[in-house]
C-alpha positions, 0 to 999 in steps of 0.5 A, a space after each residue: 500500499 503506497 503512502 497516501 497521507 492526508 494533508 487537510 484533516 478534519 477532527 471529529 470529537 465523540 463527546 460522550 457515547 453510550 458505554 458504561 463510562 459515566 462512573 469512570 470519569 467525572 469528565 464524561 458529560 451526562 446532562 444536555 447542558 454538559 454534553 453541549 458545553 463539552 462539544 462546544 469546548 471541543 470545537 474551540 479546541 479544533 474539532 470540526 465535527 461533534 458526534 453526540 449521544 445523550 444520557 440520563 441526566 441523573 444516572 448517566 445511563 444511555 438514552 434515546 429520548 428525543 427531548 434530550 437530543 433536541 436540547 443538545 442540538 439547540 444548545 450547540 446551535 445557539 452557541 457562538 461556536 460553529 461546528 458540524 453536528 453529528 448525532 448518533 442513531 445507534 441506539 434501539 438495537 441492543 438485544 439481550 438474553 437472560 443467560 444462555 438457556 433462555 434463548 427463546 425470549 429476549 431479556 427485559 434489559 434489551 432496548 429494541 425499537 422499530 425504524 421510526 422510533 430509532 430515527 425520530 430524533 434525526 427527523 426532528 433535529 435534522 443534524 448535518 450528519 447522523 450515523 448508521 451502524 452497518 451491521 449486526 455484531 456481538 458486543 462485549 460490554 454487558 454481553 449483548 448483540 447489536 442488531 441491525 438487520 439489512 431491512 432495518 438499515 435500508 429503512 433507517 437510511 431511507 429516512 435519514 436521507 429524506 430528513 436531509 441528513 448525510 449518513 456517516 457509515 459506522 463500520 466495525 468490520 469489513 463485512 459492514 463495509 461490504 454491506 455499505 457498498 451495497 446500500 450505495 450501489 442501490 442508491 439508498 446512501 447517496 454520494 458523497 459517502 462518509 465512513 468511520 472505521 471503528 477499530 478495537 471495539 470488542 468483538 469487531 475488527 481488532 486495532 492491529 495495523 494489518 486489520 486497519 489496512 484491510 479496512 482502509 483497502 476496503 473503502 472505495 475510492 472517492 469515499 471520505 473516511 475517518 478512524 478511531 482506536 479505543 483506549 490507549 490506541 486512540 492517539 496512535 490511531 490519529 497518526 495511523 489514519 492521517 498516514 493512510 489518507 483519512 480523517 481522525 476521531 478522538 473523545 471521551 466515547 473512545 478513550 477516558 485518559 490523556 496520559 497514564 493516570 490522567 483523566 482527560 476532557 474532550 477539549 484536551 483530547 482534541 488539543 492532543 490530536 491537533 498537535 499530532 496532526 500538525 506535527 506530521 505536516 498536515 493542516 487541521 481544517 474547520 467546519 466549513 471545509 467539512 461542509 464543502 467536502 461532504 456537501 452539507 447544508 447547515 440548518 436550524 430545526 424545523 
């Protein structure tokens, strides 16, 4: 694979996520106000895109309450800081079972919803970008299955496009990229195509460089892509993604630490990523450049 370094890099900050990190760092934002404030701080530090989940303000547990998404959206849009808003649509497909002998029924801890409900906040808030997890996968956290059937993905994607939102394909393994290509070939996901390569998420693609290059080599020419690695490999993946021709993602969704024993904030992680990108001789671009590259239309809620 020839060196094809990206010289014009945009940074996405994944602000809070939906994993069980809320009690492992006081810097993981919970309330809509805290999530918006952290997103704005990340944008000021150099993030062109902020990727937002929402959480129960009291417990920090993951939520898909449209009212919480609306508050986060309005707070970011009403701020004086420009940033591309990217909302998750990954909630509502969490399948759990009560042990290994009760496989004929799902656990009450499952969170399963239909396509309309899973994208309701996207239709309501109309973000510039929203994510589409392009496959079903076993997740190590809480021993559950992330369920995204081909029919569900086609339905959700069509609704996202109808809302005027650019889809960010989240690919956790090469098969997810394979199906994403199918959705593009069918005209369900329009160009320009954006994909996030998710490395090191158990049990998807491991974060070794051979697997990473396999993922990169499966991204079609002309697609825009970004990548991240979990935990201590977050910053090495900033360098790896830029060297391989992509953009980068950092944030507390993926990693809580700035250094060994030092808890990070989102702004600090973005600042560290900016330093890496610039030290490599590349330039960090802002939200206007991302909008031009991805044909985005900045818009307010209906």
